[in-house]
N, C-alpha and C positions, 0 to 999 in steps of 0.2 A: 384464548389462542392455544393450542395444545405444542407443547414445546419440542414438538417434531419440527413445527415450521419456524423456529428460532432463526432458521438461516434467512428463510425468506422475508424477514421483519428486520433482519440485519442489511441486507440488499437493499429495501425500502429505504431505511434509515439512511445510509451512507448517498443515496440518490437524493435526499431531501437535504442534507447537509450540503451536498454540492448544487443546490437549486436546479436540480433536473425537472423537479414538479415538486409543489409544493406539498402535495400529500396522495394516495394511491390505495386502493383497494384492491385485492387480490382474491379470488374464489377457487378453491380446488375442488373436485370432484368426479364422482361415476356417474353411470347411468342411472343408478338407484337412487343418487342425491348427492348433496353437497359434503364435503368431509372437513371443511374448516375454511374460514374467513380470515383474512390478516389483513386489518385498515391501518395507515400509518399516516401523519401529519395533519393538515388543515387545508381548508378549500383554495386558502390565499397566504401570502408571505406575510402580511398583516396583523400587525400586534392584536389580540384578542378575536382573532380567526377561528374559526368554528372547526373542530375536531373532525375528519372524515370518519365515516362507520359504515356500517353495512347497507344504509337507508340512503348513502350518497348517492346521488344523482348525476350521471355525465354524460358528454355529448359525445356520441358513441361514433361519428363520423362514418368512416367507410365499414365500420362492422353493419350497417345497414345492408352492404351489399350481400353477406351471409345470411345475416340475421332474418331479414325482409325481404328483397328481393330472389336471392336462390330460394331461399324455403319456398316463397310461393311460385316459384317457378316447379318447385316439386309437385305441387298440387295443381297446377295448371296442367304440367305433361300427363300427371295421373289420371286426369278426368277425360283427356283428350282434346281439351281446350286450344291446345295448341305443343308442338313438338320440336324436339330438338333440332331436327333438321329441316325444319321450316324456313323458308328463304327470309328474310328480313322484309323483303319488300310485300310480301304478302300482309304483315301488319302494318309496317309504316309506307304508305304508299309511295312520299316521296321520297324514299330511299332508291332513288337510279343512276342508271349510269353502268357502261359497261363492267368496268370494275367491281361494281359494286353488286351486281347480278346474282355470283352465285354465293353470298355472304349469309352465314344462318344464324338462325338464335344460338345455337352452339360456339360460332366461334365469337358472339358478343360476349355469351359467360366462360369464355377461355381466352378472352384478351387478344383476338387475332384477328380483328376484323378488318384491321387496316386504319383503322382511325386512330386519330393521335391522344395521347395520355391526357392532356388538359387544356382547356381553353378560358379566356375569361370573358364567358356568355356575358355575366351578371352587369359588365360596364356599359352595355349598350342593348340588355334584352330584359324583360319582364314576361313569364308566364310561359305554359308546355308549346304553347301553338309555335312561337319565336324560335324558344328553343329546339322545336323537333325542327323546323325547317333548316337553321345555322347549323344543326349537325349533319343533315343529309346534305348539304352544301360542302362539308368540309372536302377537300382536297384529300383520298386514300394517300396515308403517309408510305404505304409500301404494300407489295402484294399480301390479298388476306391467305392469311395457314402459311406463310414463309416464315415468320417470328410472331412474338409474342410482345404486346405493349400495353401493360395497366392502362387502362383508358376510363376516365370518367364518362365521357362523350357515350361510351358503347353501354353504360349500365343506365344512363338516364335512357337510351332508346329501351331497354328492357323494361323498362318501367313503363313507357308509353305503350309497347307492343301488352304489355299485361293488363292494361286497363281495356285497349280494345278487345281482346281475346274473352276478356269474364264480363267485359261491359258495365263495369264499376270504378271509384276511382281508386289510385294507387291506398291511399291513407285509409280508405272504408274495406280494402282487402285486407291489408293488413290488422285492422282492428278486428277482424272476423275469424283469421287464422289465430291471431294470441289468444283470445277467449276462449274459442274451442281447442287450439291444439297444447297453449303453453298453462291457459288457468284465466280467470278472468281480473283476479287479484294480482298478476305480474308486471310491474311497474315498467313496462316498455312500451313506447309510443315515440309517433311522430310528433313533434313540439312538447312542449312541458306547459302542468296546470300549473296557476298561481299557488296550489298547495303543495308543488314541489319546489319553488323556487329558495325557498332559505335552505334547501338543504341539496341543491343545485350546485356543483362546480364552476365557477367562472372560466369562461376561455380566453382567450385575446381580448386585450383592453381596445375599445374604439379608438378612431382616429384623434378624437379629441382628449382622450384620456380615460372615458367612460366604461366603466365595470360593464362586462356582457355576459349574461348570467342567465340560462334560458332560452337564448335566442339562438337558432343555429350558426356556428363559425362558419361552416361552406358559404364562398359566396354566391354560388352557381345555385345551391339548393334554397337560400334566402329568399333569389329571385324566383325561384318555383314555389315560392309561399311555404316555406319549409319541409315540402314532402316531393323527395324526390329517390330514383333508383340507387341513385350511388352515395347518398349521403341523408341524413334530418333525423334517426333514431335520438334519445334518449332514454336512460335507464340505469338500475343498479346494477352493481355486480352479482346480484343473486338473480335477477331477471335475465342477465345475459348468460347467466349458469344454466336456468331454466329454456334458453332456446339450445344450449349445448346439449342437454340431456334430451332435448327433443331429436336433433340432429344425430345422435350416439345411437339411440333404438330406433331410428327411420331406415325401413328396408332398404329405402332408396340411396342410401349414405354411399354402398361402393359404387354406384352407377356416377354420383357427383364428387366423387373423391380418387375417380381415377385420373390419372395424368395424363396430360394431352400427347398427342403425335406431333404436335408444331415441333420444328427443329429449335431445339434449345430454350425451351419453355419449360417451368417448372409449374404451370396453373394447370388446376383441374377446373371443372364445374364452377365458377363463381371463389373457388378456395385457390389458397398458395398448397404448396405440398413440402415437405421436409426436403432443404439443403443445409449442408455442413456450416452455411454462411445464413440460415433461416435466424428469425426473432425467436423463435424457440429454443436457441440453444443447441446442444449437442448431444442430447440424451432422448430424446423421445426419438421412438420409433420409425421406419422408412414410411409408416403409412400413417403417418401424423397429416394432419392439414389445420391451415388455418389463415389468419386474415389481421391486418394491424389497421387502425386508424390515428389520422393524421395527429387528431388531439392528445393522442398518447393513450390509446386504446388497443389491446388485442384480445385473440381469441385463437387459442389452439386447442384440438382433439385429435385425440390418440386410440383408436377403436384396438388396436392390438393392447394396451395398457390397460384397455376401461377408463380413460381418464380426460380430464379437459382441466384448462388453467384459464381464467378469467384475469384479465388485469387491465385496470381501468384507472388512468391519472388524466389530470391536465395538464400536461408538458406545455402547452400553447400560452399558459398565463404565466406572467402578465401579456408576454410576446411568443411568437413563434420561433424566434430566432435561438432559442434555447439549444444546449446540443448533450447528448449523451444517453438517448433513450432507448436506442438499440442495445449499449451494452448492457444496458440493465434489465431489459427486455430478456436476453438472452441468462444473463447472471439468475433472473427470477425463476427461468422455466426450469435451470440445471440444478437450481435448488429443491423446486418442487419434487424432481424426479428423484434425487439424492433420499430426500423425507418418504419418498412412498416405496422406493425398492426394499 
């Protein structure tokens, strides 16, 4: 590790001491490639646990929204298979009702469709058809485009729309994108392979105390067999870094990074944007975009600085009740900017 990033390591060490997470990996890079990787701690708090390193695989949770679903949307829009202003009903026929008529693909990406933030569909449903029907039966929580409510159901619908527009399963679409755009050896995938198991960071223990390692943490995604528009990706910090570099060099970045005009919204297309209270701290530029994941992950990209920061942890291990992740995220990003300034 370069001495310039010693403060990043110190931030992680202090978080581990406070049991915010047992371990974490940070990759810092620019469009031309990674500059440093900082890995601290272990896969678990158990005695003799394996140390984390650049090969540690994490459940990326909602980073799926930008690394898979939004990235696939770039290709689908660019090829003309669908358009941002297409009405949702064009691709999701069950999306019916007066309040829903004007809702577009853009609205789903900007989290301003009127859909709620979260629903525990997994408690009673299994499979895409039942989820799609349930989401389309949800009462609209607010008039579309009047506010922004971060919505997992909205991104589930985007996954279903992509499948219809391309006539291919979401997992297959992503595998083709990953191999073509990021590289066939990039370790980023829905579900995990047996070969990844020993280096995969566990997430929340099961109800009987059993370790959950390599099985997706998000219950709704699990009920969708591990592949969904809102969650499901696993990967290493280097793999997420490859996705960040793809975004940094994409000619479509300015379009997808443009802040929504929805009142009070900080959202862009799939992404969040820089605020003084953001998880990226206070030192990135106003052009920065990012996303977090419930399991303890985040990715921030600053095109003005030609900089990205990948932060992966399993803060939900052994339970999701831990505190302090937001403070650590902010401190990590401030330390990174200080180091590269």
